[in-house]
Each structure stands twice: as structure tokens, then as C-alpha cells.
N, C-alpha and C positions, 0 to 999 in steps of 0.2 A: 067143523066142530063149533058148538055154541059157546059163547062167552060165559064165563062164570060171574054172573052179576047178582045172584040172589044171596040174601043173608043166610048163613047157615044156622041151623038150630043147635045151640050149644047148651048142654045141661048145666044147671046151676052148679057153680063150684062150691061144694059144701066143705066145711072144715074137715081136715084130716082126722081120722080116728087114731088116737095115739097107739103106737106099737108097744110090745111088751118089754122092749129093751131101750136103754138110753141111746140118744143120738149123739155120738161124739164128733163134734165138728171143729175141733181145734187142730193144731198141728201144722203139717207142712204144705197145705195147699193142694191144688189139683194134681192128681197123678194121671197125666194126659195119656200115657201109654195104655191105660186100662179102658179108655173110652170106646175103643173099637174092638174090644175083645169079642170073640165069637158069641153070638146069642144062642148057640147050640150047645155050649159047654154046661149042660144041665146037671151033670154028675159031679162036676168039680167047681162050679161057679160059687159066687158069694152066698147064694141062697140054696146050696145043694142039699141041705137038710134043715130041719126046723130051727135048730140052734143057730146055725150060720145065718139063716134068714132073719132071725130076730136081731142078731148082732150086727148085721150089715143091711139094715132096712134100705130099700131102694128109695133114694131121694128124688131122682129125676130120670128122665128118659133122654138118652143121647143118640141122635141120628146123624149120619153123615150129611153134610150140607150139599145136596146135589146141585143146587143152583150155582155154587161157586166153581163147579167142574165144567159147566157149560159155557165155554169161552168163545165158541164160534157158531152160535145158532144163526141161521140165515134170517135176515130181517123179516121175510114173509111169514116166518113161523114164530117170531118172538112174542107176539101178544098171546097166542095160544099156549106157548110154553110157559110164559109168566103166569097164566091162569092155572096151569097144572102145578107149578111150583107153589102157588098159593094153596092149592088143594093139599099138597104135602104138609104145609104148615098147619092147616086145619086138622089134619089127621094126627099130627104130633100133639097138638093142643088137646084134642079129644082123648087121646091115649093117656096123656098126663093127668087129665081130670079123672079118668078111670083109676089111674094109679093112686091118686090122693083119696078116693072115696071107697077104696076096697081094702083098707088096712087090716080089717079083721079077717077077711078071707085070705090075705097074704100070710098072716100069722098062723093060720090053721093049715095052709097048704103051701109048702115050699116051692112048688112048681107053678103056682098061680100066675105070677108075673110073666113067666115065659110062655105058658100055654094060653092064657086068657088075654094078655095085653100085647106082648112083644111079637109073637108069631102072627096073630091077626093083623097087627100093624105092618109087619113085613109083607104080608100077602097084599094088603091094600096099596102099599107103596110100590110093589112090583107092577100092579095094574096101571098105576099112573106113569111109572117109568116107561112101560111099554107104549103108552099113548104119546109120551114125549118123544121117544125114538121115532114113532110113526110120523109125528108132525114134522120132525127135522128131515126125514128121508122123503117125505111127500113133496117137499119143495126143492129137492135135489141136494140137500145137505148130507153130511156124514155124521152119524151119531157116535159119540164116544163109546168105545168098546167095553168099558168097565162099569157102566152104569148099574148093571144088575148087582154088582158086588156092593153097591152102596144102599141097597134096600133094607138090610138088616139093621136093627137098632138094639141098643143095650140098656139095661137098667143100671144106673150108676149109684152105688151105695153112698150114704151120707158122708162117710169119712173120706170119700174121693172127690167130693165137689169142691169148688173153689172157695175155700174157707178163709181167705185173707192171707196177708203176708205178701210183700212185694217180691215177685219171683224173678229176679234178674233177667238177663237177656235183652236183646235189642227190641224195643217197642217199634213196630213197623211204622216208620214215619215220625217217631217220637223226636227225632233230631230237629224237627220243625217246630216243636212246642217247647220253648225254653231250652232248646238244645239237648233235651233229655235222653239219655239212655233210659231203658225202662227202669222205673223207680225201684231201688233195691234196699231201702232202709226201713220200710214199714215194720213197726214192732207188732207182733202178734198179740191180740188180746187173749189172755189166758182164760181157759175155762170153756170157751165155745158154748155150744148148746148143752145144757145139762137137764137132768130131771126125769129119768125112768118113764113110768107109765103116764105121767101127766104131761109129758112133752114140753115141759117148761111153760105151761099156760099160765098167764097172769089173768086170773078169772075176771068175770064180769065184763064191763065195757070201759075200763079205766085206763085204757091206752097201752099201746105197745105189747099187747098180748101175743104170745107165740105158741104155736102148736105144731107138732110134726116137724117140718123142716124150718120152723121159725116164721116170723112175720105175722101180721094181723090176719092174713088169708091162708097161712100155713105154707107159703112158698117163698119165704125169705123176706127180708134179710135176717141174718143171725149175728150174734155178738162178734164173732170173728171177722165179720165184714167191716168193722169199724176200728179206728185207731185214734188215739189222742195225738193230734198233730204235733203237740209240743214235745212229744217223746220220739219223734222220727228224726233221724239224722238228715242233714241237708243232702239232697240227691240230684239237684239240677245242674247239668253239665253246661259248659260254655257253648255259646252259639258259634257256628262256622265263621271263620275270619272272612271279612269282606274284601273283595278285589276292587281294582280301580274301575271295573265295568259294572259294579253293583247298581241295582235300582233301589235307591235309598228312601224313596217317598212312601206315603201312605194315604189311603182314601177311606174316610169314615162315613158310613151311611147310618142315619138315625131312623129306626123303624119301630121303636117302642118295645114293650115287654109283653105284648098280648094281653093288655088290660081289658080289651073287649072280649076276651075268652073265645077266640076263634080256634076251635078244637075239632078234630075227628080222628078216627082210628084207621084211616086209609093210608096207603103209601103209593102214590101215583108213579113213582120211579120203579119200584120193585114189583108191584102188583097192580098194574093199570087195569081198570074195569072191574076190580074185585072189592066189594064192600068189606070193611074190616080186614083189609089185607095186612095191616101192621100188627093186629092183635094187641095194641096198646095205644094210648092217647098221645097225640102230638099237640104242641104249641105251634101256632103259625104266626109269623110276622112277615112283613113285605106283602107279597101278592095275597089277595083276600079271596080268591076263588080257586082254591086248591083242594081237590078231592080225587077219589079214584077215577072219576070220569072226565077229569080236566084234560084239555089238549093244548097244544101250543097256541092255537087261536084263542082258547079260553083265557090263557095267561095274559095275552095282550089286552084283553077286555076286563081283567080282574080287578083293577084298582089296586091301591097299595096303602099300607100303613106307614110307609117311609115318607120322611119330609121331602126328599127329592122325588117328585112324582114321575121321573123317568126311570126310577128303580122299581121295576115290577117283578124283581126276582122273588122266588119263594125260599124262605129260610124256615126250616121246621125241625123240631127236636122232640124227643119223648119228655113228657112232663115229669116233674119230681113231686112226690107226695110225702106227707108226714103221716106215719102210722100211729096215731095217738088214740085210736078207737073211734074216731069220727068217720063219717061216710060222705061221699060227694054225689053229684047228680047222676053219675054213671054206675052207681053201686050194683044195679041189676042189669047192666048193659054188656053187650059184647065188647071186648076190648077193655072193659072196666072190671067191675067186681066179679062178673062171670068168669073172668080169666085171671083172677088173682091180683089185679091192679086196684088196690083199695087205699082208702085214706083221703085226707084233705089235699087237694091239688094246690100247689104253691105257685104263685106268680113271681117271676124274678123281680127284684128291686132294681136291677140294672141289666141291660142287654146291649153289649157293645159289639158292633159288627164293623170290622176293619179289614181292608185289603192292603197287603204289604208286598214288598218286592223280593227279588232274589239277591243273595249275597255275592253272586258271581256273574250275573248277566242282566240285561234289560229284559222286560217282559213284553209279550204280545197280548193284545186284547183278548178277553174271553169270548168265545164264539156264542152267538145267540142260542139259547135253549140247552146249553151245556148242563149236564146233570152230574153231580158228585155226591157220593155217600162216603163219609169218613167214619172210621170205627166199625165195630161189628156187634150187632144186637145178639149174637149167638155165641159169644166167647166161652160161656160155661160149657158148651159141648163142642165148639169148634177149636178151642185153644186160643192162644193170644196172638197168633200171627198177624191178624188184621186189627187188633185192639188199638184204639187211639183215644182212650179215656184219660182225662186229666182232672183230678179233684184236688182242691187245696182250700185254703182259708185266706181271707184278706189279711195282709201283713206277713204272709208266709209264701206267697206265690213265687218269688224269686229264689226260694230256698228248697221248698218241698212240693213235689207233684206226685200224686198217688194214682195208680191204675187199678189195683185189685182190692183197695179198701176205701171206704168213705171216711172223710176226716171228721173227728169231733173237735170243733173249734173252741178256743178259749172265749171267755166272756168279752163281748164287744167286737168279736170277729165274725165275719159271715162266710158261708160256704160258697166256693167258686167252682164252676165247671168251665173249662176252656177247651177249645177245639182249634186245631190248625189243619186245614184241608190240604189235599194233594195239590202240589203247585207245578206239576209238569203235565203237559197235554200232548197227545200223539199227533196233533196238527190236522186231524181229519174228522174224527168222530165225536159227536156230542154225547154219546152213550155207548155202552158195549153190552154184550149178552149177559155177562155176570155183573154189570154195573161197576166194574173196577178197572179193567185192563186198558181203557182209553185214557186213564189218568194215572199218575204215579207220584210218589214222594221223591224229592231230591235226595241225592246220596249224602253221606255224612259231611261232605265238604260243601254241600249246597248246590251241586251240579245236577242237571237233568241228564239222564242216560238214554241210550237206545234211540237217539234222534228226536226225543221229545223236546217240546218247547216250554220255556218258563212262562207261566201266566201269573197274574196277580193272585197271591195266596190269600184266600179267605180265612180270617181268624175270627173266632167268636168267644166272648167272655160273658158268662151268665152268673149273676150274683144272687144268692138267696139268704134271706134272714130266717134262720132256723134255730129254735131252742135246742141246745145240745142234747143228743140222746144220752142216756145213762145206762150203765151196765151193772146189774146186780145179780150176784150168784150165777154168772155166766149167761145171763139173759139180757138182751137189749130192750129198753123201754123207750117209747116215743121215737122209734127209729124213723129215718127218712130213707127213701130209695127212689131210683129212677124206674119208670114204667118199662115193661119188657114182655117178651113172650113168657107164658107162665112156667114153662119147663126150664127157663134160664135162671130162676130163683132170685131174681132182682139183684144180681151181682153188680158191683160198681164197674167192672171191666166191660159190661155190655153197653155202656153209654155210647151213643153215636149221634150223628147229625147229618141232615140232608139239605141239599141246595139245588135249585134250578136257576140258571142265569137268564134273566129276561130284562132287557133294557130298551129304551127308546131315546130318541134325540141325541144319538151319538155318545151315550154315557159310557159304553164299554171302552171306547177310544179315550175318553176323558180320564177314566180311571187309570188306564195304562200310561198315558202321557204324564199324569200327575206323579205316578210312582217313578217313572223313568227320569223325570226331571228333579227328583229329590224334594218334592213339595209335600206339605201337609194339607190335605184337602178335606 
């Protein structure tokens, strides 16, 4: 099978045509149980007749994340399978764009979404799943038996999308970020998206305009995605207690803030060999030759933005944009404006990269070319199981961390994104088929489970100077948002971070020794 290396042709993402009913986006957050309702419930679903269709306008397309189910793909088949998974992402993007550009047809025909978008999407996904199964069995592997059940997608009404409010429960791995249980104190901005037929549009080009499901491009964020951080109750839990065997040191590497604007929309971890595999723009610091076609050998020759020239690691994250009506260089490009990622790209004013130790044990050096993804770019449709987003403001970081809302910071305070990566490694693999199972978070007490070994925990802190958004009549103006897949609606919980460990000159051992010896390096 040939590699998928060509750029796809993506129709321009036009602004959504407003529906005939208001979009009510306040209230109680995501109703996760409805995400995988049968796509065949055409007589009783939310758009079963025209009145219901208008009142429950489909905001986004929710598809089961097939890649996360593929935990044991043979190595010989992984490149081809990753290429097919990238095809699935492209299909969802194309279907979402069709959803956003056919509002008038949807209002006139209550079965339009099911018949013209969801059923064809299911058929195309089934063809790709068949190819994935063939690739796995061709090299002697066993394909999961339930993949066909994951081909159907659903249209999620606006009032069931993640509209803010910190929804309790354990944030997977959150205990490593300020010891947090998933934040549970976020106050809901009242009002949500308002405005009948006009979709809440703030006319002209005067910033923060919203249409359809909000945002400058019509796919978020909305008012309920923001909260005044001064009105949120403290929610940061205590860190695990350290034992006598703790590794108390830290190692800081200074790699800049991507002032040289090293960007692309690839993701060499998830979609190697696939142009625009991320569908959103990344900032890159550290290794300077990271794209879809990079290899381990390329990384060793890539040079680095880090002051320590032995640190060739790749550190990359989705950019943050301010939606004030401005456009950036990628307004008409794949991964940019064509896919709903619009507005001015913001460069962090600070980017701190630090490795820290374990509260209960010594750490072993990170293996060369270890790959880690933390967080989940698809939480709007996957749910929060793998969410690891942490948003706050300077002066509030030790008190408030938000996962499902962006903070509105007070005057003189800056927006902060923090990440704490998985700190336990299986001791054998530098990657896994779903890019998750070879690493894990420590438990609530800071211990690695299932025979995993503690490794230096990568933590990152990104600070942005952002004029605070304002909310007027339930509409957010001058919003900011993290880049993402268009159907994920720019929700704050979709924030994520990527890392490939590449070192020379014995640096991996030096980092571990520094941490184990309790030093600050």
C-alpha cells in the first residue's frame, strides 16, 4: 500500500449560515452518554422533525476514536495503519465542513444530516477500517473484533457540546499537575450563545464575531468556554507526600518561545509521512527539523533552539490565537483558516521546560527517541478520560487550574498553560500503537504501577500576554483559543502537548543524575 503523502484538497471553510433557532450553549456541560447514540435513530433523534431539527441544531460531528482502540498493531503495519487513521481524520474534517456549509438545507430537510453527511461518512470509514484490518492481518497480527462497530458517527446538538463548567471526576494524570483532582469549581458564564437567526454575529470585522457555534470561523469558542478566574473557588489539591527515596532535583532546559516562528500542521508521532496530519498549527522549540517526514536520523541532524546543544529533543504544542477579527499567514491554508483555525497567532512571552523527579523513587534516564503525547486533542468527542489541560493566570496557579474553561485574567495577570507529562515508562518501548500505552501517569500517591519505571517528568509552563476577552449579551468578544481539529470546537479541554526525547553527549543520564541527587540544574 502506498504511503499517504499528498496534500488533500479541502474546500474552503465558509462561514456557517445561521439556523432558524437560537443556539443554547449554557447549562450543564457535555452529556457524554449521548455521543455514541445510534446514527440510525432517524425517527426519534434530535432532528426527527423540522421543529426538533431547528431546536437542536447539530453543532459538531462525533466519531469514535478508532486509533485509541488499536493497542497492539504489529510494528510492520504501523506506518500504514497510521496513514489510514490520518485518512479517518480527514474524512471527519471534510464532513464537519459540509455540516457547517449546509445549514439552509438542514433547516429545510430534517433528514439531511443523517442521509447526506453521517451515512456517507460511515460508509467511507468502513472502507478504511477494512483496510486497517487487512494491514494488521497481512503481517500476522490479530485485528480487534469490534472495529466495525466504531464506524458510525453522530451529530451532536449544540446543547450537548462541552459548554464549560468544570465537571468533577479525576483528571487522568491530573495528580501530577499541582496535585489536582479535575478542577471542580469553575463558575459557568451565564447566557451562553444567544441570538436567534443572527447566530450572535458581531458584524463587520471588529473582532470576536460569532456565528453558528461561535468563534470567528463559526466553530468556537463560545461565551460559556470562559470564566472570570477571580470568581472560581480554589481547587488545587495537595501534592503526594514525598518518601525518603524521592528524587527531589530538577533540570531546566532553555529552548526559547519559538520567536523564529517554526510552525507546521504535521504530527510526526501520530501521522508520520502525512502532510497536515495534525489539522492545526504547532509551535516547535528544541529540535528544528521536525515535520511529517522526519526520522530518528533527521532528529540527530536537526539542530536545536535550546541553549544546551546536546538537547535535540522536540517540544511542540498547538498555537494559541486571539480571535479579534485579524487574520494570520495561514488564513487560506490547510490546518489554518481552511479548518477553522483563525485569528492572530500568539507567541508565548515565557516557555519554561523543566524535568522533575518522583515523590516516591529515583528515576531512570529517558530512552533515546521516546515519544510522549499528553492530553487529548479530541476531548469534545472522546470525553475527558485522557484530558490533561491546565489553564490558569499568573498569581492564581497555586490556587486555580481549569480544564474545561479558559480563564479571563484580571488586569496585570497573564494566561498560563501548563502540562505535566506521563512519568512512568514500561522499560521497553519508545512508542506504542496508540501512542499511549508505553507510558503512564503515577497513581495518586506518586507510584508507578504494573512494573513501569519512574522517568524524569517533563513539565512545561507557557505564559501568554492576552487582552482579557469580554462577554456581552452572552457573546464573547476578542476570544482566544487553542488550535485544534475543526469538529472539536476549540474547547479548552482539547489542549495537548507532544515530545520526542533526543539527546547527545550523555545528557539523558545527566538529567536523571541531577534529579536523583536533589540538585537544581
